[in-house]
N, C-alpha and C positions, 0 to 999 in steps of 0.2 A: 774896281769893276764889279760886275753883281756878279751874284754865286753862281748863276748860271755860266757866266763867261770866265770867273776863275776855277770851276769844277771841269773844265775840258783842257785835252791838250790840244796845243794848236800846235799844223804839221803841214810840210811843204816837201815834196821830192821832185825830182828830173834824174833824167840818166845823160850824164856827159860822155860823149865820143873820145874818151881818154884814159890813161891809166890812174888808178889812185893817188900815186907821187904827183905824177902833172896838174892835177884839181886840188892836192894839197900843198902845194908851192905856192898855186896863188891863194886859196882859201886862209891860208895862213900868216897872211901880208894882209895885216890887221889893220894897216894906215890905209889901205883899200876897200876896208869894208864898207864906205859909206858909197862906192860907184855899184854895190850890190843893193845897198838896204833903201829904201824911202824915205824912210824919215829918220835915219843917221845923215848927221852932218860931218862928223870926225871923230877919231877914234886914236886915242894915243896912249903910248906906255906911260904910268908914272916913273917909271926907274928902268935905267939902260939894263940890257941884261937878254934881249928877247924874248921869244914865247914860253912862258914855263909856268909849271905849276905855281900859284900864290900872285905872279905878277898884278898888276894891277892898272887897269886902265880908264881914261876919263874918256866918256864920249859928250859929244852936244847933238843933241835930237830937235828935231823941227816938227812941227803939223801944225800947218797953217801959218797962222802968226806967231804962236806960242813956241819958244824956244828955249830948251834947261838942259843942264848937265845932268851927268849920270857920274857912278865911279862903277867900275866892273872888277870881278877878280878872275881869273884863270880857275876855275875848279876840274878840270879833269882834259887830262891830254894823253893821246895815245896817238902817238908819230903814224901820220898816214889812213889813219881812223876815226880819229873823234879829239875834237876839239869843243869845250863848253866854259859858259863863265855865269856868273851869278850878280845880277844887278843888284846893288845893295840896297837902293832907297825904293826899288817896287817887289823884291822878293824874287822877281823873274831869273829863271835858269834858262839860258839859250845853250842850245846844242847843233852842232854839224855834226852828220857821222859820214863815214863814207866806205864805201861796199863794192869789191870787185863784181862784175857781172860774168857770166860765161862766157860771154863775147867778148873779153878785153876793155870795155867802158866801165864808169862810175856811176852806181847808184849814191846819189846825193839827197840825205835827209837834212830837215833845219827843221826843230825842233823846239816849243817852249812846254814843257812837261806842266803839268797843273802846279801853279805855285806851292810851294810849302807855307810860306806863307805873304801875305800882303799886309802892307805896311801901311797904317792910317795917313799917313802923308801921301803914299800914292792913290789910298781911294778919294780922298779931299780933292787932289792934284788932279785927276782925273775927272771929276765933276766939275769943279770949278774951270779948270782952264782948258779941259779937251773937251767940252761942251757935254757930259755926260760919259756913261759907260756901256751902257747898251749895246751898241755896235762895236765899239772898240776891239773886242778880242775878233770879231771876222776883220775889221780893218787890218791887225794887227797880221792875220793870218793872208790875208791879200798880199800884204807886203813880202811875206816870208816867201810867198809864191813868187812875187819878182824877182827878191832878192836870189831864190836859188834857179831863174829865167839868167838873170844878168849873170850870175856866177859861171854857168854854162856855157852863155856867148863869149865871155871873156876869156875861157879855158881855150875853148873851141876855136876862136878866131886869134889866139896864140898859137896854138898847136899849127893851124894853116898857115903860119906866116915864120914859124919855125924851119 
């Protein structure tokens, strides 16, 4: 990633017509994460035992014709409020935050804070295999916007059919 891309937090948010516990139940079924993310093909735990701090996940991502694995570790977990994981290969942290609104809905914020470190491998990978880094942050942020909207639709559709 370029210095400018790395120096900005990526963010997307929406409001879901459901209570936080309903959004949380859908969001934290991480096997469903590919339904929300335009880049993610699969996300599977390495060990049994469910979502917990330290749990590791293997992801498979795709951008165009390029497919690559990732390894992520859950680094924040506050039931009903926050789940976050660090992707070890890129140095990125992915955060999902839920906040109740005054009218009984839930604000969902999806963030990628400024990476603490970018690995040399992630820079080479983005440059060589993903066609460069100048617009990659914009693509990621647009994908995050799609992710929050897809999550919103899944929760609201599920609430309507329940």
